[in-house]
C-alpha positions as a LaTeX table, in Angstrom:
\begin{tabular}{lrrr}
\hline
Residue & $x$ (\AA) & $y$ (\AA) & $z$ (\AA) \\
\hline
Unk1 & 22.72 & $-62.50$ & 26.59 \\
Unk2 & 20.91 & $-59.53$ & 28.08 \\
Unk3 & 23.83 & $-57.22$ & 27.28 \\
Unk4 & 23.96 & $-58.45$ & 23.67 \\
Unk5 & 20.25 & $-57.77$ & 23.20 \\
Unk6 & 20.67 & $-54.27$ & 24.51 \\
Unk7 & 23.58 & $-53.55$ & 22.17 \\
Unk8 & 21.98 & $-55.12$ & 19.07 \\
Unk9 & 21.53 & $-52.96$ & 15.98 \\
Unk10 & 18.15 & $-51.28$ & 15.68 \\
Unk11 & 17.57 & $-51.41$ & 19.42 \\
Unk12 & 15.31 & $-48.79$ & 21.01 \\
Unk13 & 16.94 & $-45.71$ & 22.51 \\
Unk14 & 17.80 & $-46.10$ & 26.14 \\
Unk15 & 16.00 & $-43.73$ & 28.48 \\
Unk16 & 19.30 & $-42.34$ & 29.66 \\
Unk17 & 20.58 & $-41.53$ & 26.16 \\
Unk18 & 20.29 & $-37.89$ & 25.03 \\
Unk19 & 20.63 & $-36.73$ & 28.61 \\
Unk20 & 24.35 & $-36.23$ & 28.55 \\
Unk21 & 25.75 & $-32.84$ & 29.58 \\
Unk22 & 26.60 & $-32.06$ & 25.94 \\
Unk23 & 23.04 & $-32.79$ & 24.78 \\
Unk24 & 21.53 & $-30.71$ & 27.57 \\
Unk25 & 23.87 & $-27.84$ & 26.71 \\
Unk26 & 22.88 & $-28.02$ & 23.05 \\
Unk27 & 19.16 & $-27.98$ & 23.89 \\
Unk28 & 19.66 & $-25.07$ & 26.25 \\
Unk29 & 21.52 & $-23.10$ & 23.59 \\
Unk30 & 18.79 & $-23.85$ & 21.05 \\
Unk31 & 16.09 & $-22.69$ & 23.48 \\
Unk32 & 17.98 & $-19.50$ & 24.32 \\
Unk33 & 18.52 & $-18.79$ & 20.63 \\
Unk34 & 14.80 & $-19.24$ & 19.93 \\
Unk35 & 13.87 & $-16.92$ & 22.77 \\
Unk36 & 16.41 & $-14.29$ & 21.71 \\
Unk37 & 15.30 & $-14.29$ & 18.07 \\
Unk38 & 11.58 & $-14.16$ & 18.84 \\
Unk39 & 12.01 & $-11.64$ & 21.64 \\
Unk40 & 13.82 & $-9.32$ & 19.25 \\
Unk41 & 11.07 & $-9.79$ & 16.68 \\
Unk42 & 8.33 & $-9.11$ & 19.24 \\
Unk43 & 10.16 & $-6.01$ & 20.52 \\
Unk44 & 10.59 & $-4.70$ & 16.98 \\
Unk45 & 6.93 & $-5.35$ & 16.19 \\
Unk46 & 5.82 & $-3.54$ & 19.34 \\
Unk47 & 8.10 & $-0.61$ & 18.47 \\
Unk48 & 6.19 & $-0.11$ & 15.21 \\
Unk49 & 2.71 & $-1.16$ & 16.34 \\
Unk50 & 2.33 & 0.66 & 19.67 \\
Unk51 & 2.16 & 4.18 & 18.13 \\
Unk52 & $-0.74$ & 3.03 & 15.93 \\
Unk53 & $-2.44$ & 1.43 & 18.93 \\
Unk54 & $-2.06$ & 4.67 & 20.89 \\
Unk55 & $-3.40$ & 6.62 & 17.92 \\
Unk56 & $-6.47$ & 4.40 & 17.64 \\
Unk57 & $-7.22$ & 4.32 & 21.38 \\
Unk58 & $-7.01$ & 8.10 & 21.61 \\
Unk59 & $-9.35$ & 8.45 & 18.63 \\
Unk60 & $-12.17$ & 6.71 & 20.52 \\
Unk61 & $-11.79$ & 8.64 & 23.78 \\
Unk62 & $-14.02$ & 11.43 & 25.00 \\
Unk63 & $-12.97$ & 15.07 & 24.75 \\
Unk64 & $-12.06$ & 15.23 & 28.45 \\
Unk65 & $-10.21$ & 11.92 & 28.65 \\
Unk66 & $-8.11$ & 12.63 & 25.55 \\
Unk67 & $-6.35$ & 15.38 & 27.50 \\
Unk68 & $-5.45$ & 13.07 & 30.38 \\
Unk69 & $-2.71$ & 10.46 & 30.77 \\
Unk70 & $-5.11$ & 7.55 & 30.38 \\
Unk71 & $-3.99$ & 4.97 & 27.85 \\
Unk72 & $-7.31$ & 3.16 & 27.42 \\
Unk73 & $-10.72$ & 4.75 & 26.86 \\
Unk74 & $-13.30$ & 4.61 & 29.63 \\
Unk75 & $-16.03$ & 4.59 & 27.00 \\
Unk76 & $-15.63$ & 3.88 & 23.29 \\
Unk77 & $-16.68$ & 7.04 & 21.48 \\
Unk78 & $-17.17$ & 5.74 & 17.93 \\
Unk79 & $-19.09$ & 8.91 & 17.16 \\
Unk80 & $-15.75$ & 10.72 & 16.82 \\
Unk81 & $-15.37$ & 9.25 & 13.35 \\
Unk82 & $-18.84$ & 10.45 & 12.40 \\
Unk83 & $-17.92$ & 13.94 & 13.58 \\
Unk84 & $-14.83$ & 13.89 & 11.37 \\
Unk85 & $-16.86$ & 12.86 & 8.33 \\
Unk86 & $-19.36$ & 15.62 & 9.09 \\
Unk87 & $-16.59$ & 18.21 & 8.96 \\
Unk88 & $-17.23$ & 20.51 & 5.98 \\
Unk89 & $-14.93$ & 19.59 & 3.12 \\
Unk90 & $-13.67$ & 16.26 & 4.49 \\
Unk91 & $-15.41$ & 14.16 & 1.84 \\
Unk92 & $-14.17$ & 16.59 & $-0.81$ \\
Unk93 & $-10.62$ & 16.05 & 0.41 \\
Unk94 & $-11.21$ & 12.31 & 0.04 \\
Unk95 & $-12.42$ & 12.67 & $-3.54$ \\
Unk96 & $-9.53$ & 14.93 & $-4.48$ \\
Unk97 & $-6.99$ & 12.54 & $-2.94$ \\
Unk98 & $-8.49$ & 9.55 & $-4.75$ \\
Unk99 & $-8.39$ & 11.50 & $-8.02$ \\
Unk100 & $-4.80$ & 12.59 & $-7.49$ \\
Unk101 & $-3.50$ & 9.21 & $-6.28$ \\
Unk102 & $-5.57$ & 6.99 & $-8.58$ \\
Unk103 & $-5.36$ & 8.89 & $-11.86$ \\
Unk104 & $-1.78$ & 9.97 & $-11.22$ \\
Unk105 & $-0.67$ & 6.41 & $-10.55$ \\
Unk106 & $-2.41$ & 5.12 & $-13.66$ \\
Unk107 & $-0.87$ & 7.77 & $-15.92$ \\
Unk108 & 2.58 & 7.38 & $-14.40$ \\
Unk109 & 2.66 & 3.60 & $-14.83$ \\
Unk110 & 1.24 & 3.63 & $-18.36$ \\
Unk111 & 3.70 & 6.24 & $-19.56$ \\
Unk112 & 6.72 & 4.72 & $-17.80$ \\
Unk113 & 6.35 & 1.13 & $-19.05$ \\
Unk114 & 7.35 & 1.79 & $-22.71$ \\
Unk115 & 10.35 & 3.89 & $-21.65$ \\
Unk116 & 11.53 & 1.25 & $-19.18$ \\
Unk117 & 11.06 & $-1.47$ & $-21.81$ \\
Unk118 & 13.15 & 0.45 & $-24.33$ \\
Unk119 & 15.94 & 1.09 & $-21.82$ \\
Unk120 & 15.97 & $-2.55$ & $-20.71$ \\
Unk121 & 15.65 & $-4.44$ & $-24.00$ \\
Unk122 & 16.60 & $-2.16$ & $-26.90$ \\
Unk123 & 20.15 & $-1.47$ & $-28.05$ \\
Unk124 & 20.49 & 2.01 & $-29.49$ \\
Unk125 & 22.98 & 4.84 & $-29.54$ \\
Unk126 & 22.62 & 7.03 & $-26.47$ \\
Unk127 & 21.01 & 4.30 & $-24.35$ \\
Unk128 & 23.41 & 4.73 & $-21.44$ \\
Unk129 & 23.13 & 8.51 & $-21.66$ \\
Unk130 & 19.34 & 8.24 & $-21.50$ \\
Unk131 & 19.62 & 6.03 & $-18.43$ \\
Unk132 & 21.95 & 8.53 & $-16.77$ \\
Unk133 & 19.45 & 11.31 & $-17.47$ \\
Unk134 & 16.71 & 9.28 & $-15.80$ \\
Unk135 & 18.92 & 8.67 & $-12.76$ \\
Unk136 & 19.87 & 12.34 & $-12.59$ \\
Unk137 & 16.19 & 13.30 & $-12.58$ \\
Unk138 & 15.74 & 11.04 & $-9.56$ \\
Unk139 & 18.43 & 13.02 & $-7.74$ \\
Unk140 & 16.90 & 16.40 & $-8.58$ \\
Unk141 & 14.88 & 17.74 & $-5.62$ \\
Unk142 & 11.42 & 19.04 & $-6.62$ \\
Unk143 & 12.05 & 22.23 & $-4.64$ \\
Unk144 & 14.70 & 23.22 & $-7.20$ \\
Unk145 & 12.25 & 23.51 & $-10.08$ \\
Unk146 & 9.06 & 24.38 & $-8.20$ \\
Unk147 & 9.19 & 28.12 & $-8.96$ \\
Unk148 & 9.52 & 27.86 & $-12.76$ \\
Unk149 & 6.99 & 25.00 & $-12.81$ \\
Unk150 & 4.49 & 27.02 & $-10.79$ \\
Unk151 & 4.91 & 30.03 & $-13.05$ \\
Unk152 & 4.47 & 27.78 & $-16.10$ \\
Unk153 & 1.21 & 26.22 & $-14.90$ \\
Unk154 & $-0.16$ & 29.43 & $-13.37$ \\
Unk155 & 0.74 & 31.88 & $-16.13$ \\
Unk156 & 0.53 & 29.75 & $-19.27$ \\
Unk157 & $-2.41$ & 27.47 & $-18.44$ \\
Unk158 & $-4.06$ & 29.22 & $-15.48$ \\
Unk159 & $-4.26$ & 25.97 & $-13.51$ \\
Unk160 & $-3.26$ & 27.29 & $-10.09$ \\
Unk161 & $-5.78$ & 26.34 & $-7.46$ \\
Unk162 & $-6.25$ & 22.86 & $-8.94$ \\
Unk163 & $-4.52$ & 19.48 & $-8.77$ \\
Unk164 & $-3.95$ & 19.22 & $-12.52$ \\
Unk165 & $-0.40$ & 20.64 & $-12.37$ \\
Unk166 & 0.40 & 17.58 & $-10.24$ \\
Unk167 & $-1.53$ & 15.02 & $-12.32$ \\
Unk168 & $-0.69$ & 16.06 & $-15.89$ \\
Unk169 & 3.14 & 15.69 & $-15.57$ \\
Unk170 & 2.63 & 12.08 & $-14.51$ \\
Unk171 & 1.37 & 11.32 & $-18.02$ \\
Unk172 & 4.94 & 11.90 & $-19.25$ \\
Unk173 & 6.60 & 9.32 & $-17.03$ \\
Unk174 & 8.27 & 9.32 & $-13.66$ \\
Unk175 & 12.03 & 8.84 & $-13.27$ \\
Unk176 & 11.79 & 6.62 & $-10.19$ \\
Unk177 & 9.09 & 4.44 & $-11.79$ \\
Unk178 & 11.07 & 4.14 & $-15.03$ \\
Unk179 & 14.24 & 3.13 & $-13.20$ \\
Unk180 & 12.56 & 0.46 & $-11.05$ \\
Unk181 & 10.64 & $-0.98$ & $-14.00$ \\
Unk182 & 13.81 & $-1.07$ & $-16.08$ \\
Unk183 & 15.59 & $-2.99$ & $-13.32$ \\
Unk184 & 12.75 & $-5.49$ & $-13.17$ \\
Unk185 & 12.51 & $-5.94$ & $-16.95$ \\
Unk186 & 16.20 & $-6.83$ & $-17.02$ \\
Unk187 & 15.33 & $-10.01$ & $-15.12$ \\
Unk188 & 13.08 & $-11.23$ & $-17.97$ \\
Unk189 & 15.15 & $-13.49$ & $-20.29$ \\
Unk190 & 15.58 & $-12.19$ & $-23.83$ \\
Unk191 & 14.74 & $-15.68$ & $-25.16$ \\
Unk192 & 11.06 & $-15.10$ & $-24.47$ \\
Unk193 & 11.11 & $-11.90$ & $-26.49$ \\
Unk194 & 13.06 & $-13.51$ & $-29.34$ \\
Unk195 & 10.54 & $-16.37$ & $-29.47$ \\
Unk196 & 7.67 & $-13.89$ & $-29.72$ \\
Unk197 & 9.41 & $-12.01$ & $-32.54$ \\
Unk198 & 10.01 & $-15.27$ & $-34.41$ \\
Unk199 & 6.28 & $-15.98$ & $-34.17$ \\
Unk200 & 5.61 & $-12.66$ & $-35.89$ \\
Unk201 & 4.93 & $-10.36$ & $-32.94$ \\
Unk202 & 5.97 & $-6.75$ & $-33.25$ \\
Unk203 & 7.55 & $-4.87$ & $-30.40$ \\
Unk204 & 4.25 & $-3.43$ & $-29.18$ \\
Unk205 & 2.53 & $-6.82$ & $-29.25$ \\
Unk206 & 5.53 & $-8.43$ & $-27.56$ \\
Unk207 & 5.29 & $-5.84$ & $-24.83$ \\
Unk208 & 1.58 & $-6.49$ & $-24.31$ \\
Unk209 & 1.49 & $-10.28$ & $-24.67$ \\
Unk210 & 4.85 & $-11.34$ & $-23.22$ \\
Unk211 & 6.49 & $-8.63$ & $-21.13$ \\
Unk212 & 3.53 & $-7.21$ & $-19.20$ \\
Unk213 & 2.21 & $-10.58$ & $-17.90$ \\
Unk214 & 5.70 & $-11.46$ & $-16.67$ \\
Unk215 & 6.26 & $-8.00$ & $-15.17$ \\
Unk216 & 3.14 & $-7.90$ & $-12.98$ \\
Unk217 & 5.07 & $-7.96$ & $-9.66$ \\
Unk218 & 7.29 & $-5.08$ & $-10.76$ \\
Unk219 & 4.33 & $-3.08$ & $-12.05$ \\
Unk220 & 2.45 & $-3.67$ & $-8.79$ \\
Unk221 & 5.45 & $-2.49$ & $-6.78$ \\
Unk222 & 5.94 & 0.77 & $-8.69$ \\
Unk223 & 2.17 & 1.40 & $-8.72$ \\
Unk224 & 2.08 & 1.10 & $-4.93$ \\
Unk225 & 5.09 & 3.39 & $-4.58$ \\
Unk226 & 3.43 & 6.00 & $-6.76$ \\
Unk227 & 0.05 & 5.64 & $-5.03$ \\
Unk228 & 1.59 & 6.04 & $-1.58$ \\
Unk229 & 3.58 & 9.07 & $-2.73$ \\
Unk230 & 0.52 & 10.82 & $-4.17$ \\
Unk231 & $-1.70$ & 9.90 & $-1.23$ \\
Unk232 & 0.75 & 11.32 & 1.31 \\
Unk233 & 1.95 & 14.25 & $-0.79$ \\
Unk234 & 1.76 & 17.50 & 1.16 \\
Unk235 & 4.22 & 19.71 & $-0.66$ \\
Unk236 & 2.53 & 19.63 & $-4.07$ \\
Unk237 & $-1.04$ & 20.43 & $-2.93$ \\
Unk238 & 0.32 & 23.15 & $-0.67$ \\
Unk239 & 1.97 & 24.88 & $-3.64$ \\
Unk240 & $-0.76$ & 24.51 & $-6.25$ \\
Unk241 & $-4.05$ & 24.06 & $-4.38$ \\
Unk242 & $-3.69$ & 25.96 & $-1.10$ \\
Unk243 & $-5.67$ & 28.94 & $-2.39$ \\
Unk244 & $-8.70$ & 26.80 & $-3.25$ \\
Unk245 & $-10.16$ & 24.70 & $-0.38$ \\
Unk246 & $-12.26$ & 22.76 & $-2.90$ \\
Unk247 & $-9.03$ & 21.28 & $-4.33$ \\
Unk248 & $-7.39$ & 20.30 & $-1.05$ \\
Unk249 & $-6.24$ & 16.73 & $-0.48$ \\
Unk250 & $-6.38$ & 14.77 & 2.78 \\
Unk251 & $-2.75$ & 15.44 & 3.64 \\
Unk252 & $-3.17$ & 19.20 & 3.32 \\
Unk253 & $-6.71$ & 19.29 & 4.71 \\
Unk254 & $-5.59$ & 17.35 & 7.78 \\
Unk255 & $-3.28$ & 20.23 & 8.70 \\
Unk256 & $-6.24$ & 22.62 & 8.54 \\
Unk257 & $-8.37$ & 20.19 & 10.55 \\
Unk258 & $-5.69$ & 19.95 & 13.23 \\
Unk259 & $-5.51$ & 23.72 & 13.47 \\
Unk260 & $-9.29$ & 23.99 & 13.90 \\
Unk261 & $-9.38$ & 21.20 & 16.53 \\
Unk262 & $-6.04$ & 21.73 & 18.23 \\
Unk263 & $-7.54$ & 20.93 & 21.65 \\
Unk264 & $-9.72$ & 18.03 & 20.47 \\
Unk265 & $-7.02$ & 15.39 & 20.29 \\
Unk266 & $-9.57$ & 12.62 & 19.93 \\
Unk267 & $-10.99$ & 14.15 & 16.75 \\
Unk268 & $-7.52$ & 14.87 & 15.39 \\
Unk269 & $-6.49$ & 11.25 & 15.99 \\
Unk270 & $-9.71$ & 9.99 & 14.42 \\
Unk271 & $-9.05$ & 12.06 & 11.30 \\
Unk272 & $-5.48$ & 10.75 & 11.19 \\
Unk273 & $-6.73$ & 7.15 & 11.39 \\
Unk274 & $-9.14$ & 7.76 & 8.51 \\
Unk275 & $-6.32$ & 9.21 & 6.40 \\
Unk276 & $-3.94$ & 6.34 & 7.17 \\
Unk277 & $-6.41$ & 3.45 & 6.92 \\
Unk278 & $-6.65$ & 3.21 & 3.08 \\
Unk279 & $-2.86$ & 3.12 & 2.69 \\
Unk280 & $-2.50$ & 0.41 & 5.34 \\
Unk281 & $-5.28$ & $-1.68$ & 3.77 \\
Unk282 & $-3.84$ & $-1.36$ & 0.27 \\
Unk283 & $-0.41$ & $-2.45$ & 1.46 \\
Unk284 & $-1.87$ & $-5.30$ & 3.54 \\
Unk285 & $-3.68$ & $-6.85$ & 0.56 \\
Unk286 & $-0.88$ & $-6.18$ & $-1.95$ \\
Unk287 & 2.16 & $-6.84$ & 0.22 \\
Unk288 & 3.03 & $-10.12$ & $-1.53$ \\
Unk289 & 3.29 & $-8.50$ & $-4.96$ \\
Unk290 & 4.97 & $-5.45$ & $-3.44$ \\
Unk291 & 7.72 & $-7.43$ & $-1.67$ \\
Unk292 & 8.26 & $-9.68$ & $-4.69$ \\
Unk293 & 8.52 & $-6.73$ & $-7.05$ \\
Unk294 & 10.91 & $-4.79$ & $-4.83$ \\
Unk295 & 13.09 & $-7.88$ & $-4.36$ \\
Unk296 & 13.38 & $-8.68$ & $-8.05$ \\
Unk297 & 14.10 & $-5.11$ & $-9.15$ \\
Unk298 & 17.62 & $-5.38$ & $-7.72$ \\
Unk299 & 18.59 & $-8.74$ & $-9.24$ \\
Unk300 & 20.41 & $-7.36$ & $-12.28$ \\
Unk301 & 22.20 & $-4.09$ & $-12.85$ \\
\hline
\end{tabular}
């Protein structure tokens, strides 16, 4: 009777069950797999994070300690950041960078959206040729055309020494932005556009009322790409604005700051942190839209 009760259906699990060699081997493999996966993730995270930690810790060291092998500050010198802000021209570099990155991003996105919409949803003769031209412009290095472009802006419009030769061309579209937006707009079903046209919407109204609300992740992704490019751009300001310190950006001004404080590593690191912080914060708060937009831009070809 006792044996029958133990073998009855729905009986509780015996204490000895699940402790077979096969079960123990399976649990051990699962534990080792968990440790291996998370250890690799932690190692990868440390590989990317430790340089930023070193940068920050050095930025709050004293002048003497920054030249030693110490990894942690003996005293937290937060005044280093105040010294950087007190550097003549640093706030001007900030304003110029915000103007270049902010206005340039806005103009680039606004001018690229109609072109991307036409390449994605219109059927016209020369559509594939136009797309190939856009792709070819992506492959063209800026150094190839920098001399004629500089002569054009300097001789014809006398804009050398300013950032306008970098901002104005963005009002005519950007090849990389157009291509990514076109790829994203391909993922929007044509049925939505057809329904809007049946309701009496023109193409411009369809773009504003239907396409743009559905394309927010893609627009956010290309806007972040363009903002990061302009914020970190060194080549353009060096060519057009190097002769006028009042038009320098943070990326170019940081090189001058490093040259003036080549022995003050703590101040140089503090200036670097201040230049990097806005980009990191923008990406941190917009990473969801950024990742979603980048993922969906490659769904259709």
